[in-house]
C-alpha positions as CSV (number, residue, x, y, z in Angstrom):
1,X,206.0,-14.5,16.9
2,X,205.2,-13.8,20.5
3,X,204.6,-17.0,22.5
4,X,201.0,-17.7,23.4
5,X,200.0,-19.7,26.5
6,X,196.7,-21.5,26.7
7,X,196.3,-21.6,30.4
8,X,193.9,-21.5,33.4
9,X,194.7,-19.0,36.0
10,X,194.4,-21.5,39.0
11,X,196.1,-24.5,37.1
12,X,199.3,-25.5,39.0
13,X,200.8,-26.7,35.8
14,X,200.0,-23.4,34.0
15,X,201.3,-21.5,37.0
16,X,204.7,-23.3,36.7
17,X,205.0,-22.2,33.1
18,X,204.1,-18.6,33.9
19,X,206.8,-18.5,36.6
20,X,209.4,-20.1,34.2
21,X,208.7,-17.6,31.5
22,X,208.9,-14.8,34.0
23,X,212.2,-15.9,35.4
24,X,213.6,-16.0,31.8
25,X,212.1,-12.5,31.1
26,X,210.2,-13.8,28.1
27,X,207.1,-11.8,27.0
28,X,204.0,-13.9,26.0
29,X,200.3,-13.6,25.6
30,X,197.9,-15.8,27.4
31,X,194.3,-17.1,27.2
32,X,192.4,-18.8,29.9
33,X,190.8,-22.1,29.0
34,X,188.1,-22.3,31.7
35,X,188.5,-25.8,33.3
36,X,185.4,-25.2,35.5
37,X,183.4,-24.8,32.3
38,X,185.0,-27.8,30.6
39,X,186.5,-25.6,27.8
40,X,189.5,-28.0,27.8
41,X,187.2,-30.6,26.1
42,X,186.2,-28.3,23.3
43,X,187.1,-29.2,19.7
44,X,189.4,-26.2,19.5
45,X,191.4,-27.1,22.6
46,X,191.5,-30.8,21.8
47,X,193.0,-29.8,18.4
48,X,195.8,-28.1,20.4
49,X,196.2,-30.9,22.9
50,X,194.5,-34.2,22.5
51,X,194.7,-34.9,26.2
52,X,192.4,-32.0,26.8
53,X,194.7,-30.5,29.5
54,X,196.4,-27.2,30.1
55,X,198.8,-25.6,29.7
56,X,199.6,-25.5,26.0
57,X,202.3,-23.2,24.6
58,X,202.0,-22.1,21.0
59,X,205.6,-21.3,19.9
60,X,204.5,-20.3,16.4
61,X,206.1,-23.6,15.1
62,X,204.5,-26.1,17.4
63,X,201.9,-26.6,20.1
64,X,203.7,-27.9,23.2
65,X,201.9,-29.6,26.1
66,X,202.8,-30.9,29.5
67,X,204.2,-28.2,31.8
68,X,207.6,-29.9,32.4
69,X,208.1,-30.5,28.7
70,X,207.2,-26.9,28.0
71,X,209.7,-25.7,30.7
72,X,212.3,-28.0,29.2
73,X,211.8,-26.2,25.8
74,X,211.9,-22.8,27.5
75,X,215.2,-23.8,29.3
76,X,216.7,-24.9,26.0
77,X,215.5,-21.8,24.1
78,X,216.2,-19.3,26.8
79,X,219.1,-20.8,28.9
80,X,219.7,-17.9,31.2
81,X,219.1,-17.9,34.1
82,X,219.4,-21.6,34.3
83,X,216.6,-23.4,36.2
84,X,218.6,-26.7,36.6
85,X,222.2,-27.2,37.7
86,X,224.7,-28.4,35.1
87,X,226.5,-30.7,37.5
88,X,224.8,-34.2,37.2
89,X,224.3,-35.0,40.9
90,X,223.0,-31.6,41.7
91,X,220.7,-31.7,38.7
92,X,219.3,-35.1,39.8
93,X,218.6,-33.9,43.3
94,X,216.6,-30.9,42.0
95,X,214.7,-33.1,39.6
96,X,213.9,-35.5,42.4
97,X,212.3,-32.5,44.3
98,X,210.5,-31.4,41.1
99,X,209.0,-34.9,40.5
100,X,208.0,-35.3,44.1
101,X,205.6,-32.4,43.4
102,X,204.8,-32.6,39.8
103,X,204.5,-36.4,39.5
104,X,203.6,-37.6,42.9
105,X,201.4,-34.9,44.5
106,X,199.8,-32.9,41.7
107,X,198.5,-35.5,39.3
108,X,196.3,-37.4,41.9
109,X,195.0,-34.1,43.3
110,X,194.1,-32.3,40.1
111,X,190.7,-31.2,39.1
112,X,189.8,-34.1,36.8
113,X,190.6,-36.6,39.7
114,X,188.7,-34.6,42.2
115,X,185.7,-34.5,39.9
116,X,185.9,-38.3,39.2
117,X,185.9,-38.9,43.0
118,X,182.9,-36.7,43.6
119,X,180.8,-37.1,40.5
120,X,181.6,-40.7,39.4
121,X,182.4,-42.5,42.6
122,X,180.0,-40.6,44.8
123,X,182.7,-39.4,47.3
124,X,181.4,-36.6,49.6
125,X,183.1,-33.3,49.2
126,X,184.5,-33.5,52.7
127,X,186.1,-36.8,52.1
128,X,187.3,-35.6,48.7
129,X,189.1,-32.7,50.4
130,X,190.6,-35.1,52.9
131,X,192.0,-37.1,49.9
132,X,193.5,-33.9,48.6
133,X,195.1,-33.1,52.0
134,X,196.4,-36.6,52.5
135,X,198.5,-36.7,49.4
136,X,199.9,-33.2,49.9
137,X,200.8,-34.0,53.5
138,X,202.5,-37.2,52.4
139,X,204.5,-35.5,49.8
140,X,205.3,-32.4,51.9
141,X,206.5,-34.7,54.8
142,X,209.2,-36.1,52.5
143,X,209.9,-32.9,50.7
144,X,210.6,-31.0,53.9
145,X,213.4,-33.3,54.6
146,X,215.2,-32.2,51.4
147,X,215.2,-28.5,52.2
148,X,218.8,-27.0,52.4
149,X,220.1,-23.9,54.1
150,X,219.4,-21.4,51.3
151,X,216.4,-19.1,51.3
152,X,215.0,-21.0,48.3
153,X,214.3,-24.7,47.8
154,X,217.0,-24.4,45.1
155,X,219.5,-22.8,47.6
156,X,220.7,-19.3,47.0
157,X,218.7,-18.8,43.9
158,X,215.3,-20.2,42.8
159,X,215.3,-23.1,40.4
160,X,212.9,-25.5,38.9
161,X,212.0,-27.0,42.3
162,X,210.9,-23.6,43.5
163,X,208.9,-23.1,40.2
164,X,206.9,-26.3,41.2
165,X,206.8,-25.7,44.9
166,X,205.1,-22.3,44.9
167,X,201.9,-23.4,42.9
168,X,201.6,-26.5,45.1
169,X,201.8,-24.3,48.3
170,X,199.1,-22.1,46.8
171,X,196.8,-25.1,46.4
172,X,197.7,-26.5,49.8
173,X,196.5,-23.3,51.4
174,X,193.3,-23.3,49.2
175,X,192.5,-26.7,50.7
176,X,193.5,-25.8,54.3
177,X,196.5,-28.1,54.5
178,X,198.3,-27.4,57.8
179,X,201.8,-26.1,57.1
180,X,203.3,-25.8,60.6
181,X,205.3,-29.0,60.1
182,X,207.0,-27.5,57.0
183,X,209.0,-24.5,58.0
184,X,211.6,-25.0,55.3
185,X,208.9,-25.2,52.5
186,X,207.1,-22.1,54.0
187,X,210.4,-20.2,54.0
188,X,211.3,-21.2,50.4
189,X,207.7,-20.3,49.2
190,X,207.9,-16.9,50.9
191,X,211.3,-16.1,49.5
192,X,210.3,-17.0,46.0
193,X,207.0,-15.2,46.2
194,X,208.8,-12.0,46.9
195,X,210.4,-12.2,43.4
196,X,208.6,-10.4,40.6
197,X,208.6,-13.4,38.3
198,X,206.7,-15.4,40.9
199,X,204.4,-12.6,42.1
200,X,203.3,-11.7,38.6
201,X,202.5,-15.3,37.8
202,X,200.2,-15.6,40.9
203,X,196.6,-16.7,40.0
204,X,195.1,-13.5,41.5
205,X,197.4,-11.3,39.2
206,X,196.8,-13.1,35.9
207,X,193.0,-13.8,36.0
208,X,191.6,-12.0,33.0
209,X,195.0,-10.7,31.9
210,X,195.8,-11.3,28.2
211,X,199.6,-10.7,28.1
212,X,202.6,-10.7,30.4
């Protein structure tokens, strides 16, 4: 069975999974779950993922949720090219970069948090956007200090850190986060974005596309 990804074209988490599948050369079909229309709270989607989040990957055997868990499954199922180093210290360093993005920046800036700030707490849109930029800047300030000499965040070849960085850079630009202070991140993002797997996963390329 072909893998089927329940996704949203602008979801950072879904974007990560699309990149990972592309780097592995794995064909899949995809279906947008329109977050702006609350389709993630529909009975059909809640049956796939009780959290009501995207992405969800239907493997034909199981419905997998949480982007990093899905990518871990992809890495185990399709080990080449590897997205994580085998050497324990190098692996831990890459995962630290990954978690700095996927655990410390993204969750407090995602759509449901922004909606809660604006709709439930009455935060004005300008202040909500300042919230978004604050956490990106704080995360990027630290992440910039971890950039090495290679063209990618992962060094000479892209790895899981680049898979997480590129979607976060896309969102940083959407919210007008100044990037002049992050030349290493900008360089890594540009290098990765030149690769077909990253380019084909871009939100502008996948909107309305049913298979990749």
